[in-house]
Phi, psi and omega in degrees: 000132181263129175249141179264144183237127176285144179268107178293137174078018178289159181270024186296325187294336179295333181276357170240102192306315189281357170263358188263173176288343184290345176257356180262344180246142177277142178280145170295139187277327187236007175228151176293135177291150181292323187255155171281173177215153179301154182296324180293327176291319181296320177301309187295318182296317180292310186302315184299318178293327182290346182292343180282347174294164172287169176276116184307325188288331180261007175280087184274007174277337191257143178268355188280142179302134184236004179209136174223165180294151179303322182300322178287321176302323175300311180302315180300317180294325180285342181251009191291345180256008176270132176272117185303329187281343178279072188298325185285326181281335183229070186293330178288328176290325174296321178293326175297319180296320180293326182296308183301316178307308185295317177298318180291320175305315175295319178302329179263021176054046176289139186286071184257138176287180186293325182250011186269142178266147181286158171254118182184171184214147172270144185226177179295328183179187179291335177300310177296324179298315184293321175304312185295315184296319175301317179297321181295314184293317179303314179295317180297318183290318181297319181292321181297308184298314182297320179296331180269359181067033182244157188292146187227037185255359184230063180286153172221163181225138180251130179220174171271165180284357181271003185290157176292154186304334182299333179291321180293323176298312179304314182298317182282324180291321187250017169057061176229132182288136184258114178256111188256140171275118181289153181268167180223164184299123182082355180225094195258024175227175182288132173279112184307323181295313182292331175293312180298323175305327180281343180295133172226190183295335182266009182276119182278337172184168173250128180255121177256150184252116172269078183113083178298136184296330181294305186224006172083359184287141172278133173284154182282081183298323186293315179295319180300313178303314182294319177291325182279334169302314181296312182297323179291323180298323181280329184260334183078015180281335182051053176287127182274180177231139170245137179252117176275094180259029187310311180268319190271347187304321178261019173249303182309319183294340187261319183263328182224065182299340179273350181291126181265108184217347189254217185286004170290339175271127183302329186272353176287113189251338180206157179215132170253150179213147181264115170293333185270009170258255182277006172280345166080030182239147173303163189303142171124019179212129176222175185217145174232123180241130177259152185295307182219173182295326185296338184273357174238104184307133183298329184293348183264359182260129177263145176239124181237150179228008183278004175255000177128333182202167178291123178233126175277139180222136175223083183214162175271336176247183180241279183288145176195161179291159176263352191304313187294322176300311177301312179301320177296316180295324178300310184295322186294318185272334176290311184276317190060181181302315180298319180294311185295322179304309184295319178296320182285326174292327175289323177298315182292324177295313178297330171294320178295321178300314178296314181302309183297328178295321180288320181289331177296330177298330183074012184251353188233150163268130177272121182267332182281169178253159180288328181260126180147207177293139177285093178215165171234118178252132183207159186222159177294135170289331180231108178249022183288326180266315186221157182236184185293327179294325177293318177301313177303317180289322182286326185291339178296335177293337176266358179100346184284140170245105185236120183278148172239134184207165172259153182289160176285176178299136008254036179237026184294350179278351180266127178249137184229154163251149185219133177242116179268130186265113176251176186301326184268014174257102187277175180293322177302318179295317177307308187290329178297315182294324179296316178302318180293321176298321176295324178296311183298325178293318178296318181295320177293322179301328183280343182272158170302151177299138173299156176261117175305151181303325180293319182292321175310308181298318178299315183295317179300317182294322181293314180302319174297313177306312181297321180295324179291325176297316181295319177299321179296312182295329174293320182291319181296323177295320179294322179292324180296313176308310180297317181293321180291328179295315181301314182301315183298319178300321182293325178293318179296000000 
């Protein structure tokens, strides 16, 4: 008969993370622990804490891609240890980046000859791309002013108040005055006429947005180009245009091919686009494309040779991973024009399903436009009892992350909710979201009305006033008692 014996004091518990000491003691939050731990325990501890994050697929606040095909995931994992900047060591990766630049340049109708290569660079995202484009415009303007013997210490840039925060960062970090065209009720993008009115001799460029973050609307780049051409002819300033196509750059060519917004317009000198938005790549890739070599000053390009060969570089950072560049190339050749067009059409159709469901409820005004980035921005018709921020908060209980925000000046009195429709947001999910929004509305209707901030202040003031009255009555009562006591003592 075979008997099995337990081995006392074995190290078996280490192989079961939840039976080990590593889950019974808390890790220091802001200091490195003194002792090591098994890799399985480290993984489990981190993975467990990450479960408290939101679900990226249900994060409808973000434009950033949250799903890619398994084959692309494999390519990303296989190249995660390659440094993008080591061009001599990884020449094929560099070649793939150059192919992406040229494909995107042709997509944006860059005026390239048959054998001419495009001018562009891969970046961490559109924020870095905008910084680089802005620096090129600033240097071009400085060189022009110096050649004319004029001061070049007060550059400015004209944008709409609806621009993403990276434009404010550029202006502050690189000492450029930001001249913003204010919004108005019902018109939530930059007005080209007002923008051109703000242009002066110190304007390095006018930035137009192809796909506003606030409501997805495309600004009228064609009208801006025409008005600015007239002003340039009158003044001789030759003020150029940059198009921030972070969201719309991979949408307009497929859904609105006749729309003139890109290098078909003579004053458009550079365009940025986010590969990690509708370029359909995970976070960490953007692109900046210049019209011609002359639009990127040579003195901004650095040449290094300490990695093995002469390498030109025009970036704000140095080392970064190659995975996202490879992933972008995968999407471009895997999907082709046909695939991108199908995906963008699906996104637009699902946006219409969501919009129609919200309209059918009768409770919302739709702020977004049908033509533009596939998203739905909407606000309550009646916010006297409950507001958009409460809807956003209640939707989190269903797993949905839907942002609520106020519009920039001079439309800050308008509050909206926004749902971004990405590739992985299906029609079924759109219908489900509408049902959950209706549930939230029913729940809110059954709750007491919120107290507006103005009413809260009034109530606080009233409470303070009443408190003062109570104190006064108490003081008077004490004085009366004291007086009566004296009178009684006198009689005695």
